[in-house]
PAZAPA-4460 file (N, C-alpha, C; in steps of 0.05 Angstrom, whole numbers, plus 32768, in hexadecimal, padded with zeros to 4 digits):
% residues 48
    n_x    n_y    n_z   ca_x   ca_y   ca_z    c_x    c_y    c_z   seq   type   mol
   8096   7EF7   8176   80A8   7F0B   816F   80A5   7F0F   8151     1      M     A
   80A5   7F28   8148   80A3   7F2E   812C   80BB   7F3E   8124     2      I     A
   80C9   7F34   810F   80DF   7F43   8104   80D5   7F54   80EC     3      G     A
   80D3   7F6D   80F0   80CA   7F7F   80DA   80E0   7F93   80D5     4      F     A
   80EA   7F93   80BD   8100   7FA5   80B6   811B   7F9A   80C0     5      G     A
   811C   7F82   80C9   8134   7F75   80D2   8132   7F57   80CD     6      T     A
   8148   7F4A   80CC   8148   7F2E   80C7   8149   7F1F   80E2     7      T     A
   8137   7F0C   80E5   8137   7EFC   80FE   8150   7EEA   80FF     8      M     A
   8161   7EEE   8113   8178   7EDD   8116   8172   7EC6   8128     9      N     A
   8184   7EB3   812B   817E   7E9B   813B   8179   7EA1   8158    10      N     A
   8186   7EB6   8163   8182   7EBD   817F   8165   7EC6   8183    11      V     A
   815B   7ED6   8171   813F   7EE0   8173   812B   7EC9   8170    12      M     A
   8131   7EB7   815C   811F   7EA0   8158   811F   7E8E   8170    13      K     A
   8136   7E88   817C   8137   7E77   8193   8129   7E84   81AB    14      E     A
   812C   7E9E   81AE   811F   7EAC   81C4   8100   7EAA   81C2    15      C     A
   80F6   7EAD   81A9   80DA   7EAC   81A5   80CF   7E90   81A7    16      A     A
   80DE   7E7D   819E   80D5   7E61   819E   80C9   7E59   8183    17      G     A
   80C9   7E3F   817E   80BE   7E35   8165   80A1   7E3D   8161    18      D     A
   809C   7E48   814A   8081   7E4F   8142   8077   7E69   814F    19      G     A
   8089   7E77   815D   8081   7E90   816B   8090   7EA8   8161    20      H     A
   809B   7EA6   8149   80A8   7EBD   813D   809F   7EC0   8120    21      W     A
   80A0   7ED9   8116   8097   7EDF   80FB   80AB   7EF2   80EE    22      F     A
   80B0   7EED   80D4   80C1   7EFF   80C4   80AF   7F0F   80B2    23      Q     A
   80AE   7F29   80B4   809D   7F3A   80A3   80AF   7F4D   8095    24      A     A
   80B0   7F4A   807A   80C1   7F5B   806A   80B2   7F73   805F    25      D     A
   8098   7F72   8060   8088   7F89   8056   806E   7F8B   8067    26      D     A
   805E   7F9F   8062   8046   7FA3   8072   8032   7F8D   806E    27      T     A
   8030   7F81   8057   801E   7F6B   8052   8025   7F53   8064    28      S     A
   803E   7F4C   8065   8047   7F36   8076   8044   7F3D   8094    29      Q     A
   8047   7F56   809B   8042   7F5F   80B6   8025   7F5B   80BE    30      L     A
   8013   7F63   80AC   7FF6   7F5F   80B1   7FF0   7F41   80B4    31      E     A
   7FFC   7F31   80A3   7FF8   7F13   80A4   8001   7F08   80BF    32      D     A
   8018   7F12   80C9   8022   7F08   80E2   800F   7F0F   80F9    33      A     A
   8004   7F28   80F9   7FF2   7F2F   810E   7FD7   7F20   810C    34      F     A
   7FCF   7F1A   80F4   7FB7   7F09   80F0   7FBB   7EED   80FC    35      E     A
   7FD2   7EE2   80F7   7FD8   7EC7   8102   7FD9   7EC8   8120    36      Q     A
   7FE4   7EDD   812C   7FE5   7EDF   8149   7FC9   7EE2   8154    37      I     A
   7FB8   7EF2   8147   7F9D   7EF6   8150   7F8D   7EDC   814F    38      A     A
   7F90   7ECC   813A   7F83   7EB3   8137   7F8B   7EA0   814E    39      K     A
   7FA5   7EA0   8154   7FAF   7E8F   816A   7FA3   7E96   8184    40      S     A
   7FA1   7EB0   8189   7F94   7EBA   81A2   7F77   7EB3   81A3    41      L     A
   7F69   7EB5   818D   7F4C   7EAE   818C   7F49   7E90   8192    42      A     A
   7F59   7E80   8186   7F58   7E63   818B   7F5D   7E5C   81A9    43      E     A
   7F70   7E6B   81B4   7F77   7E67   81D0   7F5F   7E6D   81E2    44      L     A
   7F50   7E83   81DC   7F39   7E8B   81EC   7F23   7E76   81E9    45      R     A
   7F1F   7E6C   81D1   7F09   7E59   81CC   7F0F   7E3E   81DB    46      V     A
   7F28   7E37   81DD   7F2F   7E1D   81EA   7F2E   7E1E   8208    47      S     A
   7F2D   7E35   8214   7F2D   7E37   8232   7F11   7E34   823D    48      K     A
***
């Protein structure tokens, strides 16, 4: 879950789970969040 233009509250964080949510306050942070998600998916594919 990515909070962009909003603050991640505890309900959102708990719903997403530890390490599965991102707070993006600007476009640079949003791009970083998507890069981290893409790297996680690539690692998942390599490990299968």
